[in-house]
C-alpha positions in Angstrom: 174.6 113.1 153.0 174.1 113.5 156.5 170.5 114.2 155.6 170.0 110.5 154.7 170.0 108.8 158.0 167.0 110.9 159.1 165.0 110.7 156.0 165.7 107.4 155.5 164.4 106.9 159.6 161.6 108.7 159.3 159.9 107.4 156.1 160.4 103.4 157.5 158.8 104.6 160.8 155.5 105.9 158.7 155.6 102.5 156.5 155.7 100.6 159.6 157.7 98.5 156.7 159.6 95.3 157.9 162.4 95.8 155.5 164.5 98.7 154.3 163.2 101.3 151.9 165.6 102.2 149.2 166.1 105.5 148.7 167.8 107.4 145.8 169.0 110.8 145.4 170.1 112.4 141.8 171.3 110.5 139.5 175.0 110.7 140.6 175.2 108.3 143.1 178.6 106.3 143.2 178.6 102.3 142.3 181.5 102.0 145.2 177.9 102.7 147.3 175.9 100.0 145.7 178.6 97.5 145.6 178.7 97.9 149.2 175.5 97.6 149.7 175.3 94.3 147.3 178.5 92.8 149.7 176.7 93.4 153.0 173.9 91.5 151.8 176.2 88.9 150.1 177.8 88.5 153.5 174.2 88.5 155.7 172.7 86.2 153.7 174.9 83.1 154.8 173.6 83.9 158.2 170.1 85.3 158.0 167.3 84.1 155.7 165.0 86.1 154.2 161.4 85.8 152.6 160.7 88.6 150.0 158.6 86.0 148.0 156.9 84.4 151.0 153.4 85.6 153.0 152.7 84.7 156.4 149.7 83.8 158.6 149.4 82.6 162.1 147.7 82.6 165.1 148.2 84.8 168.4 147.7 84.8 171.9 149.2 87.4 173.7 149.2 90.3 177.0 150.3 93.4 177.9 150.2 95.0 181.1 151.6 97.7 183.4 152.5 97.0 187.3 154.4 99.7 189.0 156.6 99.1 192.4 157.4 100.8 195.2 160.0 99.6 197.1 161.0 100.6 200.7 164.8 101.9 201.4 164.1 101.9 205.1 162.7 98.0 206.0 164.3 95.8 204.5 163.7 96.8 200.9 160.0 96.0 202.0 157.7 95.9 198.0 154.5 96.2 196.9 153.3 96.4 193.8 150.6 97.5 191.9 149.1 94.8 189.3 146.2 94.8 187.0 144.1 91.8 186.5 143.9 92.2 182.7 142.8 90.2 179.5 144.3 87.5 177.5 143.6 88.6 173.7 143.6 86.0 171.0 143.4 86.3 167.1 145.3 86.2 164.1 148.5 87.7 162.4 149.4 88.1 158.6 152.8 89.2 157.1 151.6 90.9 153.8 153.5 93.2 151.5 156.2 92.9 153.3 154.5 94.3 156.7 153.0 92.6 160.0 149.3 93.2 160.9 147.8 91.5 163.8 144.2 91.5 164.9 143.1 90.1 168.4 140.3 90.5 171.0 140.2 90.2 174.3 138.9 87.2 175.7 136.5 88.1 179.3 138.0 87.5 182.4 136.1 84.9 184.7 134.1 85.6 187.9 136.2 83.9 190.2 139.5 85.7 188.7 137.8 89.0 189.6 136.8 88.1 193.4 140.0 87.6 194.0 142.4 90.2 192.0 139.6 92.8 191.4 138.6 94.2 188.0 140.7 96.5 185.8 139.4 98.3 183.0 142.6 98.6 180.5 143.3 100.7 177.2 146.3 99.4 175.7 147.8 100.5 171.7 150.9 99.7 170.7 152.7 100.3 167.4 155.9 98.8 166.9 158.3 97.8 163.8 161.8 96.3 163.5 163.9 96.6 160.4 167.5 95.1 159.7 169.3 97.8 162.3 166.4 99.3 163.8 163.4 99.3 165.7 160.4 101.3 167.2 157.7 100.9 169.8 155.1 103.3 170.4 152.4 102.6 173.0 149.8 104.2 174.9 148.4 102.5 178.1 145.2 103.6 180.3 144.4 101.3 183.2 142.3 101.7 185.9 141.9 98.8 188.8 145.0 97.4 190.6 145.4 94.7 193.4 148.1 95.0 195.5 150.9 92.3 196.1 153.0 92.9 199.6 156.4 91.4 200.3 155.4 91.7 204.0 151.6 90.6 204.5 151.8 87.0 202.8 147.9 85.7 201.8 146.3 82.5 202.1 145.4 80.4 199.1 142.6 81.8 197.1 142.6 84.5 199.5 141.2 87.7 197.7 144.4 90.6 197.1 144.0 93.9 198.6 142.4 95.7 195.6 141.9 99.6 194.7 139.3 100.0 192.2 140.2 103.9 192.3 143.5 103.7 191.4 144.7 105.0 187.5 147.7 104.8 185.7 148.6 106.9 182.6 151.3 106.3 180.5 152.4 106.7 176.9 156.0 107.1 175.0 157.9 105.6 172.1 161.4 103.7 172.3 163.7 102.9 169.5 166.6 100.3 169.4 169.9 100.2 167.3 172.0 97.1 166.1 175.3 97.4 165.0 175.7 93.6 163.4 173.6 94.2 160.7 175.6 91.7 158.4 175.4 88.1 160.7 172.4 89.2 163.0 168.8 89.4 162.5 166.6 91.0 166.0 163.0 90.7 164.1 164.1 87.2 163.6 163.3 86.1 167.1 160.2 88.3 167.3 158.4 88.9 164.3 160.0 85.9 162.4 160.0 87.9 159.0 163.2 86.2 158.9 165.8 83.1 159.8 168.7 83.1 162.4 171.3 80.5 160.5 173.8 80.9 162.7 174.4 81.4 166.3 175.6 85.1 166.2 175.2 88.7 168.3 174.9 92.4 168.4 175.5 95.1 170.6 172.7 97.8 170.7 171.8 100.7 171.9 167.9 102.0 172.8 166.5 105.1 173.9 162.9 105.9 175.5 160.7 108.7 176.3 157.9 108.7 178.9 155.3 110.4 180.0 153.9 108.1 183.7 151.1 109.4 185.9 149.6 107.3 188.6 146.4 108.6 190.5 144.2 107.5 193.6 141.2 109.0 195.3 143.7 108.4 198.8 146.4 107.5 200.0 148.2 105.2 197.3 150.3 103.1 199.7 147.2 102.3 201.9 148.9 99.9 203.9 149.6 99.0 207.7 152.2 100.6 209.6 152.9 103.1 206.5 155.9 105.1 209.2 158.1 101.5 208.5 157.4 101.8 204.8 158.9 105.4 203.9 158.8 108.6 206.5 156.5 110.1 203.4 154.4 107.7 201.6 150.9 110.3 201.8 151.1 110.7 197.9 147.8 110.4 195.7 149.0 111.9 192.6 152.8 110.7 190.8 153.5 111.9 187.9 157.1 111.6 186.1 158.5 112.6 182.4 161.8 109.9 181.5 163.9 110.7 179.3 166.8 108.0 178.6 169.8 105.9 176.8 170.8 102.3 177.6 173.4 100.4 175.4 172.8 96.6 175.3 173.5 93.5 174.0 171.1 91.0 172.5 172.2 87.1 171.5 170.5 84.4 169.2 171.4 81.2 170.1 170.8 78.5 167.4 170.6 74.5 167.1 169.4 73.5 163.8 165.8 75.5 163.2 165.5 76.0 167.3 165.9 79.5 168.5 166.5 81.1 171.8 167.1 85.3 172.1 168.5 87.0 175.0 169.0 91.1 175.0 169.5 93.2 177.7 170.4 96.5 178.1 170.2 99.4 180.6 171.6 102.6 181.4 171.0 106.4 182.6 167.4 108.1 182.7 166.8 112.2 183.1 163.2 111.9 185.2 161.0 115.4 186.1 158.8 114.6 189.0 155.7 115.7 190.5 154.6 114.6 193.8 151.0 115.5 195.6 150.5 114.7 199.2 147.5 114.5 200.9 147.0 117.8 202.6 147.6 119.2 199.8 151.6 119.8 199.2 152.9 119.4 195.9 156.7 118.9 195.0 158.6 119.0 192.2 162.3 117.5 191.4 165.4 116.5 188.5 167.1 113.2 189.0 169.2 111.0 187.6 168.2 107.2 187.6 168.0 104.2 185.6 166.5 102.5 182.6 166.0 99.1 181.5 165.2 96.7 178.9 164.7 93.0 178.6 163.9 90.8 175.6 163.4 87.0 175.5 162.8 84.8 172.3 162.2 81.4 172.3 160.6 78.6 169.6 161.1 77.1 166.2 161.7 78.4 162.5 162.2 77.0 159.3 161.3 77.3 155.7 157.3 76.9 156.1 156.5 77.1 159.7 157.8 78.9 163.1 156.0 79.0 166.5 157.5 80.6 169.6 157.1 83.2 172.3 158.5 86.2 172.8 158.2 88.3 176.3 159.6 91.8 176.7 159.7 94.4 179.4 160.7 97.4 180.0 161.6 99.4 183.1 161.7 103.0 184.2 163.3 103.3 188.1 162.7 106.8 189.9 163.7 107.5 194.1 161.5 109.7 195.8 163.2 110.5 199.3 163.3 106.5 201.4 161.7 104.7 198.1 162.3 103.6 194.8 159.6 103.9 192.5 159.5 101.7 189.1 156.6 101.4 186.3 156.8 98.5 184.0 155.1 97.7 181.0 155.1 94.3 179.7 154.8 92.3 176.5 154.1 88.6 176.3 153.0 86.5 173.4 152.8 83.0 171.6 152.6 82.6 168.1 152.4 79.7 165.5 152.2 80.3 161.5 153.0 78.8 158.0 154.4 80.6 155.1 153.3 80.5 151.3 154.7 81.4 148.5 152.9 84.8 147.2 150.4 85.3 143.6 149.6 87.9 142.7 148.9 91.3 144.4 150.5 89.6 147.1 153.6 90.0 145.3 153.5 94.1 146.0 155.4 95.6 148.7 153.7 98.2 151.1 155.7 101.1 149.2 153.9 100.1 145.8 151.3 101.4 146.6 152.3 104.3 147.6 151.9 107.4 144.4 155.0 109.3 144.9 159.1 107.6 145.1 161.3 109.1 148.3 
């Protein structure tokens, strides 16, 4: 029966379902397994409320970002940050057939913002799902055009930031999370509102990620004054690395009446394969052990008819290159406010009901 767990996860991923998919194998499933599942669900109902007979609708404001930091390990931890000037997106979300959808469109950036921060051409795709035990994210980001923040070079108010329109990044990967306290803790109650946490509870979790990152420029990427004071070897024009990491962590839902706060943090080791190309054409390959981290914050209000809140997610991959530390982080910020309505007609169906075969 050990093969059921990967089959369950694979089936759930394909369906992007927000609830577990029931799997029946043969006719000899023992009644003990069913009784255990019923007992778990009975305990869970005292701490977590679900809404299997409702559909949801909500307006949403969100912003995704990708930024890169280069920190000197030589000169007082001098920090240079590459940030995009990307748009905020607005749209609407639905929770139908126990699957969540969001449709958003970018809001144009005003000219004043472009003058000060430059222009970023961004392509950002993300697919995510949360179940009772597990969750996953698949993402692909392409950003071109960044502005720089240098901790040693403060700017006057409204002064334009240094800009690098030639720098392009490519970032794609997948991350998964598994929480252990299904009976009393709901991760998705704080982030997609498919459930409602009734009492404060937390859970240990483990997250894993595989990520590929690339950063290229037409000239030396760290084009700053006194480069030798920042690093002995900052003269690279291309950086690529692949990260495979696992991180344990803890998540807790703090609940007061219908208000909630979720704090989630995890950190762990990561294996990196690195490629570096310098401006004189020299290439360097390296393998190293570094770290990954994940931070989530959810804050809002949730009752049986109305929910509203904000969510922030940040995943970072860290890499030491000689005498500097480079990290890339993917960020996600979202504001929502929504309503729940009783299902009727075809809305009472689940996503699995539209599949012409049973698992």
